[in-house]
C-alpha positions as CSV (number, residue, x, y, z in Angstrom):
1,M,28.9,-21.0,-33.1
2,M,28.6,-23.1,-29.5
3,K,28.3,-20.9,-26.5
4,Q,30.2,-22.1,-23.4
5,G,31.1,-20.9,-20.2
6,L,32.7,-21.9,-16.9
7,I,31.5,-21.8,-13.5
8,L,34.5,-22.1,-11.0
9,I,34.0,-23.2,-7.4
10,N,36.3,-23.6,-4.7
11,A,38.3,-26.6,-4.5
12,Y,37.1,-27.9,-1.1
13,T,33.4,-27.1,-1.7
14,Q,31.1,-29.7,-0.5
15,S,28.0,-28.3,1.2
16,E,24.6,-28.7,-0.5
17,A,24.0,-24.8,0.0
18,E,27.1,-24.0,-1.7
19,L,26.6,-26.4,-4.5
20,N,23.2,-25.4,-5.1
21,Q,24.6,-22.2,-6.6
22,P,26.6,-23.6,-9.4
23,K,24.2,-26.1,-10.2
24,R,21.1,-23.7,-10.8
25,L,23.3,-21.2,-12.5
26,R,24.1,-24.0,-14.9
27,E,20.5,-25.1,-15.5
28,E,19.7,-21.4,-16.3
29,L,22.4,-20.9,-18.6
30,A,21.7,-24.1,-20.2
31,R,17.8,-22.8,-21.0
32,L,19.8,-19.8,-22.9
33,G,21.6,-22.4,-25.0
34,V,25.0,-21.9,-23.2
35,L,26.8,-25.1,-22.3
36,V,28.6,-24.6,-19.1
37,N,31.2,-26.6,-17.0
38,I,31.5,-26.4,-13.2
39,V,35.2,-26.8,-12.3
40,R,36.9,-26.8,-9.0
41,N,39.7,-24.3,-8.6
42,G,43.1,-25.8,-9.7
43,P,45.8,-25.6,-12.2
44,S,43.6,-27.5,-15.1
45,A,40.7,-25.3,-14.1
46,L,42.6,-22.0,-14.9
47,E,43.5,-23.9,-18.4
48,A,39.8,-24.6,-19.3
49,E,38.2,-23.1,-22.4
50,G,35.2,-20.8,-22.3
51,D,33.9,-17.4,-23.4
52,F,33.2,-16.4,-19.7
53,C,33.4,-17.5,-16.1
54,V,31.3,-17.4,-13.2
55,F,33.9,-17.0,-10.2
56,L,32.2,-18.4,-7.3
57,D,35.4,-18.6,-5.3
58,K,37.3,-15.9,-3.3
59,D,40.8,-16.8,-4.6
60,K,42.1,-13.6,-5.9
61,Y,45.0,-15.1,-7.6
62,A,43.0,-17.5,-9.7
63,A,40.6,-14.9,-10.7
64,R,43.5,-12.5,-11.9
65,A,45.0,-15.7,-13.8
66,L,41.6,-16.4,-15.3
67,E,40.8,-12.7,-16.4
68,R,43.6,-12.6,-18.7
69,R,41.7,-15.0,-20.7
70,M,38.1,-14.3,-20.5
71,R,35.5,-12.3,-18.9
72,L,34.6,-13.0,-15.2
73,F,31.4,-12.6,-13.2
74,N,32.4,-10.9,-11.0
75,R,35.4,-9.1,-12.1
76,A,38.4,-10.2,-10.2
77,E,38.9,-6.6,-8.7
78,A,35.2,-6.8,-7.3
79,V,35.8,-10.4,-5.8
80,E,39.0,-9.0,-4.1
81,T,37.5,-5.8,-2.8
82,C,34.3,-7.6,-1.4
83,D,36.3,-10.4,0.1
84,D,38.2,-7.8,2.4
85,K,35.6,-5.9,4.5
86,M,38.2,-3.2,5.4
87,L,38.7,-2.9,1.6
88,T,34.9,-2.6,1.1
89,Y,34.7,0.0,3.8
90,L,37.5,2.1,2.0
91,A,36.0,1.4,-1.4
92,L,32.7,2.8,-0.3
93,D,33.9,6.1,1.4
94,G,31.1,8.6,1.3
95,I,28.5,6.2,1.3
96,S,26.5,5.7,4.6
97,Q,28.2,3.2,6.5
98,P,29.0,2.2,10.4
99,E,32.0,4.2,12.1
100,T,34.9,1.6,11.6
101,V,38.4,1.7,12.6
102,S,40.9,-0.6,11.1
103,S,43.1,-2.8,13.3
104,R,47.0,-2.5,12.7
105,L,49.0,-5.2,11.2
106,C,51.4,-6.7,13.6
107,Y,54.4,-8.9,12.5
108,T,56.3,-9.0,15.6
109,A,55.8,-12.2,17.8
110,G,55.2,-11.6,21.1
111,A,54.3,-8.0,20.7
112,P,51.9,-6.2,23.8
113,I,48.5,-5.1,22.9
114,D,48.6,-1.5,22.7
115,G,46.3,-0.1,25.3
116,K,46.4,3.6,23.7
117,F,45.0,2.1,20.6
118,L,42.2,0.3,22.5
119,D,41.5,3.7,24.2
120,E,40.9,5.4,20.8
121,V,38.7,2.6,19.5
122,E,36.5,2.7,22.7
123,G,36.5,6.4,22.8
124,R,35.3,6.6,19.0
125,L,33.0,3.4,18.9
126,G,31.7,3.1,22.5
127,Y,30.6,-0.6,23.7
128,P,29.3,-2.8,22.4
129,V,31.6,-2.8,19.6
130,V,31.5,-5.2,16.7
131,V,34.8,-7.0,16.0
132,K,35.4,-8.2,12.5
133,E,38.1,-10.5,11.1
134,N,38.6,-8.9,7.6
135,H,37.9,-12.2,5.8
136,G,34.8,-14.3,6.8
137,S,31.3,-15.1,5.7
138,L,27.8,-16.7,6.7
139,G,28.1,-14.5,9.8
140,G,31.4,-16.4,11.1
141,Q,34.5,-14.4,12.2
142,V,32.2,-11.6,13.8
143,Y,32.1,-10.9,17.4
144,L,30.7,-8.6,20.2
145,A,32.9,-6.9,22.9
146,R,30.7,-5.6,25.5
147,D,33.6,-4.0,27.6
148,R,37.2,-3.1,27.8
149,A,38.3,-6.7,29.2
150,E,36.2,-8.2,25.9
151,L,37.8,-6.0,23.6
152,S,41.3,-6.6,24.9
153,K,40.8,-10.5,24.9
154,L,39.6,-10.1,21.0
155,A,42.3,-7.6,20.2
156,A,45.0,-10.5,21.5
157,R,43.2,-13.2,20.0
158,L,43.3,-11.6,16.3
159,Q,46.7,-9.7,17.0
160,Y,48.0,-11.3,13.7
161,V,44.8,-11.6,11.7
162,P,43.8,-8.3,9.9
163,H,40.5,-7.2,11.4
164,L,38.2,-4.1,12.2
165,Y,36.4,-2.6,14.9
166,Q,33.0,-1.1,13.9
167,K,30.0,0.8,15.7
168,F,27.5,-1.1,17.4
169,I,23.8,-0.1,15.8
170,A,21.7,-1.1,18.7
171,E,18.2,-0.6,16.7
172,S,19.4,-3.0,14.2
173,S,20.7,-5.7,16.4
174,G,19.6,-9.1,15.1
175,R,17.7,-7.2,12.2
176,D,19.1,-6.1,8.7
177,V,18.1,-6.4,5.3
178,R,19.8,-8.5,2.6
179,V,19.4,-7.1,-0.9
180,I,20.3,-9.2,-4.1
181,C,21.5,-7.2,-7.0
182,V,22.0,-8.2,-10.7
183,G,23.2,-6.0,-13.4
184,G,23.3,-3.1,-10.7
185,E,19.4,-3.3,-9.8
186,V,17.7,-4.8,-6.9
187,V,15.9,-7.9,-7.8
188,A,15.1,-9.5,-4.3
189,C,15.0,-8.4,-1.1
190,M,14.5,-10.0,2.3
191,Q,14.5,-8.6,6.0
192,R,16.2,-11.1,8.4
193,T,15.8,-11.2,12.0
194,N,17.4,-13.2,14.8
195,A,16.1,-13.0,18.4
196,R,19.0,-14.9,20.1
197,D,21.9,-13.5,18.1
198,F,23.1,-9.9,17.1
199,R,24.1,-11.5,13.9
200,S,21.2,-11.5,11.6
201,N,22.4,-14.3,9.1
202,L,20.4,-17.1,8.0
203,A,23.6,-19.6,8.9
204,A,23.6,-17.9,12.3
205,G,20.0,-18.9,13.0
206,G,18.1,-15.8,11.6
207,R,15.0,-15.9,9.9
208,G,14.1,-14.3,6.4
209,E,10.8,-12.5,5.4
210,R,10.3,-11.1,2.0
211,C,10.2,-7.2,2.0
212,E,9.9,-4.6,-0.5
213,A,12.9,-2.3,-1.7
214,D,11.9,1.2,-1.3
215,A,13.4,4.0,-3.2
216,A,16.1,4.9,-0.6
217,M,17.2,1.2,-0.5
218,R,17.4,1.1,-4.3
219,R,19.7,4.2,-4.5
220,L,21.9,3.0,-2.1
221,A,22.2,-0.5,-3.7
222,Q,22.6,1.1,-7.2
223,E,25.6,3.3,-6.0
224,V,27.3,0.3,-4.3
225,C,27.2,-1.9,-7.3
226,A,28.3,1.1,-9.3
227,R,31.3,1.8,-7.2
228,L,32.5,-1.7,-6.8
229,D,31.6,-2.8,-10.6
230,L,29.5,-5.6,-9.6
231,D,27.4,-7.8,-11.8
232,Y,26.0,-9.7,-9.0
233,C,26.0,-9.3,-5.3
234,G,24.3,-9.4,-1.9
235,I,24.3,-6.2,0.4
236,D,23.6,-6.4,3.8
237,L,21.8,-2.9,5.1
238,L,21.7,-2.2,8.9
239,L,18.5,0.0,9.8
240,S,19.5,2.7,11.8
241,K,17.8,5.9,13.1
242,E,19.5,7.9,10.4
243,G,18.4,5.5,7.7
244,Y,20.0,2.5,5.9
245,L,23.8,1.7,6.5
246,V,25.7,-0.6,4.5
247,C,27.2,-3.2,6.7
248,E,28.6,-5.7,4.0
249,V,28.7,-6.6,0.4
250,N,29.2,-10.3,-0.5
251,S,30.0,-10.6,-4.3
252,N,29.2,-14.4,-4.1
253,A,26.0,-14.2,-2.0
254,F,24.1,-17.7,-1.7
255,F,20.8,-16.9,-3.5
256,G,19.1,-20.4,-2.4
257,G,17.4,-19.0,0.9
258,I,16.5,-15.7,-0.6
259,E,14.7,-17.5,-3.5
260,Q,12.9,-19.6,-1.1
261,V,11.6,-16.6,0.9
262,T,10.7,-14.4,-2.1
263,G,9.8,-16.5,-4.7
264,V,12.1,-14.6,-6.9
265,N,14.3,-17.0,-9.8
266,V,17.5,-15.2,-8.9
267,A,19.4,-17.7,-10.7
268,A,17.3,-16.8,-13.9
269,T,17.9,-13.2,-13.6
270,Y,21.7,-13.5,-13.3
271,A,21.9,-16.1,-16.2
272,D,19.8,-13.7,-18.3
273,H,22.3,-10.8,-17.4
274,I,25.7,-12.9,-18.2
275,F,23.8,-14.0,-21.6
276,T,23.1,-10.4,-22.5
277,E,27.0,-9.1,-21.4
278,M,28.2,-11.8,-23.5
279,Y,26.0,-12.1,-26.5
280,K,23.7,-9.4,-26.9
281,K,26.2,-6.4,-26.6
C-alpha cells in the first residue's frame, strides 16, 4: 500500500529559506518510501489526499479543517498556541519564563492610552521593557522601550494589535540558545549572539555557534514539548542569573541555519519521527 503525505506551506511563501524546509522534508520522507506532495494553502489543498500533513503554515482555520481528515505534524492546537506568544506564555504557566504582562484589547476608535496601566507595566517590569506583538517571527514585531516616552509611543502604535510586555533580561541581551526538538527530545542546539541588537535571531543579524545541551536544558525542553504536545519545535532560551528562561516556542522553526551550524540532519530526524508515528505504531 502506497504511503503518501502532504506538506502544506503558506500561500505566499517565496523565499528560499522558507522553501528549503518543505523540500528537505520531502527528500527525507522519500528516502523512507513516502510520496509527499508540497501544496500551498487554499481550498484545493484542504481537499488533498494523504495519510498525514506536515503543517508549515500558521493558519489555525486550515489546520483544524485538515485535522478532521488526517494526522497533522504539529497538531492544530499546538500550532495555534505557539503562534500566539501570550497563549504560549499562559500554556507554560509554572515553567521558567520572563515575567510578562498582557496588553488589554481595545475595540474603541480613538480611545486614549491608559496611563495607570502603563504605570503598572513599568512598576512590575522596569526599564528597558520588551514589547512584543503576539504574532510575529524571525525577530520581527519585537521592540525595546527604554523609558516611559518610548513605552507610551509603542502602546499607542499597538493599541489595536494584541501584544505583551516582558521583563528585559539584561545578561541575555543579544544572546540566547535555540534548541530544536523532535519527538520531545533535543536533537540540535546552538547559541546565538548579536553584538548590535538585543534580539539574537539570525534573521536580525545574529550569529550561531554549536553548543551542547546540558541536563537542565534537556529537562526544560522536554517539559515544554510535553506541555504543548509538540512533535517538532524550536525553543528559544534566555540565559538568566537564575537559569534558563523560555522566551518563545516556534512550532515551525526553520532548521536550515542550525543544520549548517551543527551538522545535524534535522530534516532526517523529523522525517524518521513522522514515519514512526504513522507507520510503525
